[in-house]
Each structure stands twice: as C-alpha cells, then as structure tokens.
N, C-alpha and C positions, 0 to 999 in steps of 0.2 A: 504494500500500500504506500502511496506517495505521502510522505509525512507533512508536506506543505499544506495539504488540504485539511481544513478544520472539520472534524467530524465529532461533535459532542454526542451524537446518537450512535449507539452500537449498530443499530439497524442500517444507518447510512454508511458506517464504516464497512459493514458487510457488503452493501450494494456497491460501494466504491471498489472494494477488492475484487468483487465479481466482474466489474466492468473491465478490469485490467488483467485478470487472471486468464491463463490459457484455457482452462475449463471453468466457465462462468458459474456452473451449478455446484462446483466442488470447492469448498473452503475448509481446509484441514483444521482440526482442533476445535470445531464448534458444532453445535446442534441447533436446529431452528424448528420451531413449532408455531403454526399460525392457526387462528380461527377467527370467525366473524360473528357478530351478533346482529340478527335481523338485517343484514346487509347495510348496517349503519355504522357500527363500530368495529374496527379491526384490531386484533391483538396479536403481536408477534413476540415470541419468547426466544431470545438468542442466549445460548449458554456457551461461554468460553470454557473449554474443558481442560486445557493444558497449555504448556509454553508455546506450542505451535500456533494455537489459537490466539494467544496474546501477541505473538509476533505478527500474525496476519492482520489482525484488526487494530493493533496498537492500543489495546485496553487490557486491564488486569483480569485474571480468571474470576468468573462469577456469573451471576444471572442478571440479564438485562431484559426488562419487559417494556415493550412499546405499545401504547394505546393510541390509536389514531381515530379521531372523531370527525364528524361533519364540520366543515368550515363555518356553517351557519346554524349551529345548534342553539345559539344564544336566543333566549326568550322562549325556547321550546321546552316546556316543563317536563314532558315525558322523556325526551332525550337527555335532559339535564339529570333527571333522577337515575336513568340507566347508566349515564357516565359515572355518577357518584358510586353506584353499585359495582360497576366493573372495576373502577379504580380501587375500591375497598377490597374486593375479592382478590385482585392481583397483588395488592400490597400485603394482604393477610397471608398469602402463600409464602412471603418472605419473613414477615414479622413473627410468625408462629415458630420459626426456627430459633428465635432468641427470647421470646416472652413466654413464660410458663406459669407465672403466679399472678394473682390479682394485685399484689402489692409491689410488683415490679415497676420501677420508675422509668418513664420514657421522656427523654429530652428532645424537643423539636426545635430546630434551628432555622430561622428565616433569614437566609443569606440575601445580600443585595443592598442597594441604596434606595431607601423608600422615598427619596426626593426626586428620583428619576423613574417615571412610570414604567418603562419597559424593563427596568431592573428591580421593580418593587414586588415581584411575585412572592418571594419569601416572606417579607414583612406582612403582606396582605393575607397570606395563609395563616400566619400566627394570629392575626386579629379575628379570624373566623374559627379558631380552634377551640375545642372544649378543654379549658385549663382547669385541672382538678386536683393538683398536688396539695394546694392549701386547704381545699375542702376535705380531702381525705384525712388531713392532719387535724383540722379544727372542728369539723362537723361531720364525722364519718357516718353517723346515723341518717344523715340526709341524702346520702349517696346510694343509688340503687346497686344491686349486685352486678358484677361484671365490669363496672367502670374502673378503669385503672388510673394510676397516679401519673398525670401528664403535666409537664411544665414546658414553657416556651421562652425563647430568647431571640431578640433581633440585635445582633452584635454590631450592626453598622458595617462600614467599610474603612479600610486603612486610612484613606484620605480625610475622613471625618473624625476618626477616633485616635489615630496615631498608634493603634495597637493592632497587630496581626489578628485576624479572625481566629486562626488556629490557637493562638495564645489564650484568647478569651474563652473559647470552648473547652480547651484543655483544663483551665482553671475551674470551670463549672463542673466538668466531669469528675475531677478530683474531689470536689466538694460534695456533690449530691449523689455521685456514684450511680448513674442510670444504668439500667440493663441494656438499653438500646438508645442510639442517637438517630434521629431522622432529620436529614438536612435537605432543605428546599432551595433551589436556585434557578435563575433564568439561564437558558442555553442559547446557542447560536446554531441554526440549521444550514445545511448546504443545499436545501431545496425550498423555494418560496412557498410551496403548497403545504409544508409542514409547520410553518410559523403559526403559533397559537392554536394548532389543531392536534398536537402530539404531546403525550406525557410519557416520560421514560422513568422507570423505577428500577433501581439496581441495588445490589447488596455489597458493592465494592467501594463505597465512599464517594467523595466528590472533591474537586479542587476549586475553591471559590475564585470567581473572576475568569475562569477558563473560557467561558462562552464569548467573551469580548477580547480575548487575547491578553488578559492581565492576570496571569496565573499567580496564585498565592500558595501557601503551604497546604497540602492536602488534608482533608478530614477523613480518616479511615481507622481501621482497627490498629494499625501500626503506630499512628501518631497519637491516638486518643486512648488506646488500650480497651476500647469498647466497640462493639460492632456498629457500623454506620450504614444505614439505608439512605440512598440518595433519590430524591424526586426532582426531576428537571423538566422544564417546558421551554422549547425554543421560542423566544419572544422577539428575536431580531434576526436579521440576515445581513450579510455584508454586500456591498455594491458589486463586487466581482461575481458573486453568486447570482444576483439579479441579472447582470449582463449575460452571464453564461446561460441561464435559463431562457432568457429572451432570444438568444441565438438559437437554442434548441427549438423553441417554438417557431422561429422563422424558418428553420430548416424543415420542420414538419409541415408548416403551411405551404412552403414552396413545393415540397414533394407531392402534396395533394392538389396543387394548382390553385390554392386559395389566396396566395399573396400576389396581388396584381403588380406590386412594385418590384417584384423579383422575376420579371419576365426574361431578363438577360441570362443566358445559360452559364457563362463564366462566373457570374455572381452566385448563382445557385450552387455551382460546383465548389466554390470557395467556402460558402457557408456550410456545405455538407462536410467538407474536409475539417473545418473547425469543430463542427458538431461531433465528429468522431474522435477528437483529441482527448476526451474525458478529462482527467485531472490536469493534463498539460494546458488545456484550454483555460482553466481557472487561473493558473499561474501566469499565462500570457496576458489575460485581462488585467490582473493585478499589476503587472509590469507597466501597462499602459496608463492605468488610473492613478496609481500611488504617487508618482513624481509630481503630478499636477494637483491632485486633490487630497492626497493622504489616504488614511484608512476610514472609509465610510461604513457605519453600522446603521441600518435602516429598520424602522418599526412601522407598522400600519398606522394610518391616520386615526383609526378608532381604537387605538391601543388602550385607552383608559377603560372603556366599557369591557373590552375583551379580557383584560387582566383581572378586573373585578369578578367576572363570571368564571374564568378558569381557576382562579385562586379559590373560589368557593367550592368548585369540584374537587380540587386537591385536598382542601381542608376537610370536607365531609368524607372523602375517601379515607383519610387518616382517622377521623372521629369514629367511623363505623368499623374500620379494620382492627383497631387496637382495643376497642371496648366491646365486650361480649354483650349481645342482646340490644345494642343501641341502633336505632333507626334514624332516618332524617327527621322524623317528628319529635324525637327526644333531644335533638342537638340544641335547640334554642334554650332549653332549660338550664344548660350549663355555660351559656355564653353571656 
C-alpha cells in the first residue's frame, strides 16, 4: 500500500491495497465479512489477523467494523433508530470482551476541538452520553439494574491546553482505573461519499489528530495500560481527494457519453489514463495544489446539523451497548 495516501478507515485501506495488488480479491493476513440491513445500512467487518495483514493495510492487528448509512438519513426517525441499534450491536461485540461486571468503570473520551464544528464530534458525543459514575456512587438506589459506571472527559487539544491529550488521559486512567476506554474522534476519508455517512469502530486504539495530519501520541493499551475502543467518523476530506474523485466521475461520464464537454478523444484518453493511476493520481494532484494553496481540508456546508445528528447516533450506540437493558426511551432519564 502506498503510504502517502491517508486512509483512516481500514475498509478504505483494504480497497486501496486491492486497487494496486496483482490479485485484487486477495489481501493476505485479513478476513472480511459484510452484511446489509434492509438495503439501507451496510456493515463491513475487517479483521487484521497477523503481521502480514498489518503490513498490507498499514494498521495494527485487531477488529475494524465499518457502518455505512444513507447520506440523507437525517430527520428520518426510523433510520435514525436503526442506526443507533446497529451501532450499539456492533460496539457491544467488542465491549463484551472487556466489560464483565456491573461495577466496571468505563471512561469515554471526546477527542477534538469543540470550537471547530467539523472537529467537534467527540465533545458533542460526550454531551449526549449517559454519565452515571457519580450517580452510582451517591444515589445507587436510583439507578436501574444493568446501568454501568460511565464517566466522560473532553480533554481539548494541545493548542488550547498546552498538554498532550495522551498525558491527560493517562492521568485519568491512573486515577479512576477504568476497565475500558472508549475514544471518539473525527477522521478524514479518501472518498467524498463516505464523509459523514460512515462510522468505524475498532479495538486497536486511536491516534488523536491523525485525521487532519496532526498526529499526537496514540491512545491504546500500550500507552494507557487499559484496552481502548476507538469510534471515528470521517467528517472532512482533503482537496486532493475531491479533485481525484471529480476526475473519476469525469472519466465515467465520458465513457458513457454523458459529458458533452469531453467530446475530444485525446482529452478522454488523458482522463482515462489519470483515472487508472489510483494512489499515484492522489499524489500528482497534491503536487499541483500544495505549492499554491497549501493543504486544504474541506467539510460540507451543512456540517453543523450533520455533526449534531451523527454524534447523537454514536452517543446512543454507546449508551445502549454498555448498559444492559437500556433502550432509546431510557436514555433521557440519565442525561
């Protein structure tokens, strides 16, 4: 896999490797399982099995679950409820490996800068979370059976606090000794169609700031001494990806005779050649854009509404997954 191309999603790393591999359907060291729900929601489970899989996809060994939802589910209550349910079920398949008792403490970390909407996913999830650790301690009789001890933190970013996020979280972990850490952050996609329509859940931890090329110290079992489940949503895309996807759409339109501006045969042949360049195309576009405009990270114009909605899906997925017997109707009681 070409290391230059940013692939926060394991699914995209697998797709990119397949595009450049001699045998596109065979990626060594991984297993892939897919299913869809009512032809609306698609779930893909990528499991990196060994060192070969780590080398091929450029990601640590573990489970990566990708949930793809309709781009226009916002305002559709039934789809929203189904998204919360699917997110909860897939998350539970990972959390059950680490949480075994009702009194197990879970620390949820909302990464990102709450002053920048496209990077505010983590903080917004925390604001919609069932925070119960204090209730379990002070009014235990008021808590229904199955509700676990959950606490949350929005550590901010290095530029605002002057403290590495990893340092803050490590201090909290040492103090409260959670059984599990769940970290939420915004990611960057290499495909426009996945922006704000995809949730990735993994049990390998996360590197804050990686989605926008500003990597900090990773949050994982090695750095914290506690298992870390990461939940990420690609909320932005870089300009080179937009340009590359646009070229692909032009090639496709020209091949179908739909692009009237591309009647000239040499132009169509040039676009086709560029379209076949895969990851080299991405680097070529970056070479052209960066000297004049620098690095552009782009978010949709309605990002405010979208982040509110998708953060609610993630928060309720966590609420339902880690608390036995809790439904969407019960959530408001604890918020």
